[in-house]
Phi, psi and omega in degrees: 000151187209160167266129179234161182237141173243129177253127177240108179262099182258190179287318187267335183195166169250137179234143174237121181244130177250131187234132177264111184288344179281311180274348182059041181229151172285126183254349176198144176212121179231151178218159180216125185286148179258155170257156184233134175268114183238141177225161183297336182279007180097002179296131174222111187223161172217151175284137179299328180297336178299321182298312183287324177298321180295319179297317179300316180296319180296312181292331178299329183264006175266131182304142180300329180297336176271313184302321184290349179257358182290126183260339183198160180228137173238135187249131171248138179221151176303134186287160166075342184301141183259108176260109182263121182241150173275186185295341179264006179081018179264137180297137181269324183213166173302155183281119173284128188265172179302328185270006178283128180245013184284352185259023182303316182296325179292327175297316179298315181301312182295318180297318179293318180298329183271357175100016176105172187295322180298317180295318179299315179299319179295328182284315189236353180081001178221178171254167176267106185244159183303330181292330186283174190279327189306311183292335179292325178292315178296323178302315179297318180298320184278326188263338183213068187300326181299315178287322180300321181295341177267001183295124179238336183220129175253115180232162170261163184308317182288331176294322180295322177292320175300322178296317177299320183285322190244337187084004182256142174264104179218161175213145177256167191294326183298305180293324179300327183293348178259015181271338187072012166231030177235126179280107186289333181289319182258357177055058179204161178297143178269107179298324182297314180293318179297323176292327178292330176288315182208105182280347182265358185216138178274097183293347177298336178290341179268351185267145183283168176295135176275129178240158180280163180292344179268003180255156176266153175287334179149186173266152179297139181289157182298318182293318180290322177302317180294319181296322183264351181080035182246167177282146178288347177277354181297130179261157179238122179286176182295333182072198181173180176292161184299324179289322178296318179288325176297326177297314179296318183290350176247001182082017179276072186229016176211160185309136175098349179284135180227129184232140172240128178252125182252086179234204175307312170263159175248134178229148174227118184218156179216152180277141177217140176283338180251156179286123179249119176243144185235104183291345177279358172071024176270314181258131173280139181270083181262160175259143179281166175260024177230010173122331184254225181234160184220074176303138192212136169258135178231130171247148183271356184226099178242276177290349180303315184297313181292324178295318180296316180290325178296317178294320180298318182270359179055053180240149172276178186299314182297316179296320180294316179299320179296318178299315180297322182289337180282344180272152179283160174302132183091351171057033180054035176098354179280128180233136178243127171264119197268039189272056181295327182251030194071197177203152179260320176226104002290164186281086179238076179300337180256013182295153178229148176293141186216134172253127185233154174092012180286142171219186186291342183255338185255004181278082182230157177299324182294315180294318180293323178297314180293323179299327177296317179290318180296326183299319179293323178295313184292324180295332179266344175294335173302321179292322179299320178299320179295319178297318180298319178299329180277003180083014182281127180248113179256128179269334177205165183239126178265125180256135176223174179094170183302323181295339181289352177281345181272113179296325179297313181295319180300317179292323177300317180295317179302315181291316183292325180268350182056043181225150170295136181244132178234156181236130178296150176297316177266109189278341177278071192293325181292313178295320179293324176300321175299319177300313184291325179297314181287330177295324178296328176290316182295317182273357179056050179238163172291146182299321180299319180293320178295317180297318179299323183287323190252342180277120180235144179263146181291133177282332182284320184261085184224129186232138180242140185287141172260112186297328178296320177293325181300322179298320179292320179295323179298320178294316179295323179296321178296323177295317178302313181293327179295314179294320180298317179296320182294321183273354180299331179292337178272317184283330184293152176282168181297332179288332182277340186281000000 
């Protein structure tokens, strides 16, 4: 038995969770908030040094009596971010994040160079979208050629943290599958996409070695061990993207598991033994960090809508939830399209948040508040429809993320999806997933077996669907989709029209 640590480097903060596998309890949890560089053109960036500084601060506040017993570390990181390093491992530019939409033109360029969307789908099983990494690399080449010419290493955020911890340049298949230059069917780099980014240079030379989920990234380096107060014998697992680690941390490691994450972004994902690709562009064809596949829907606006309305009405979370709960299902006709940050699914990089259906009697804080919560549910209900089309049968829905703390929202989701909803006991699922991944290496077990043993659902936070309410939600959802379809002609780019 061992104490292990999970690091979760997200958009809003970095968290370090320490777990005692003997007592099956969290023994330490520290977090450090991030700053975000935002611009009107859709730029969303962070300095790479922020990630390592946050980790140092978190470990500084963990008691030495715990740190000296840590046997391994597993890292979760926000997906798709482009960490550009020179030959000495130094960052060249700020990290373009998953929520950056400034690379829309580069997506168009790459898709055209490759022969269109059908050809791209055939090549990699996904499309080239602004959230993914490929267009970010071309953006650097076009906008900052001087820095691009010094590019020696292309990493994702969790890979950069692994590099900081071990000194090794590696990447695992799950996070790699979200770059848009990785062929998910054959699990290898796509030479065609990389050539479309730069035909004069073999970018594969800048990419790290791909390792399996059963391999470690390495042992912690002596300098980093000293800096963080850890043993040099501490091992670092391959890690993965935040959704991949969240899947492990909730036990979503076998067919039929379905998880919804309610954070800044909203995700709906499920484990599959077979590769699932969706030509309708709703589900991303990702690989899991536990051996199989992880088809996933991602929206860029989940808790964003409720946070914006909460700030507008100057309410705290409890007050806002009460207001939303006081409104009827469907909000008396008020509908909110939550595209505050543009959107990834549907692909509306120029999308804007919109409130529709207001009249003299339904324009109330309660209706608008509830519409904000319903909007996030409906945007992800599109994903549930895609899963059903793929023959995926979900018996229950596991909720994670900040939004899962809202009992009102959880019950709304249960009713709208007509599914039983459960909440994990350990709510920091991405960091916990990192713990379980490295623990499986230490105990020499399959990740699925480790997840089954340690993932527990809360007995207190359990929600059952009311079928009568589900009928009302279905009607409201149809209205949401009708408005969304009507405004798609405004939100869509000229290439989509």
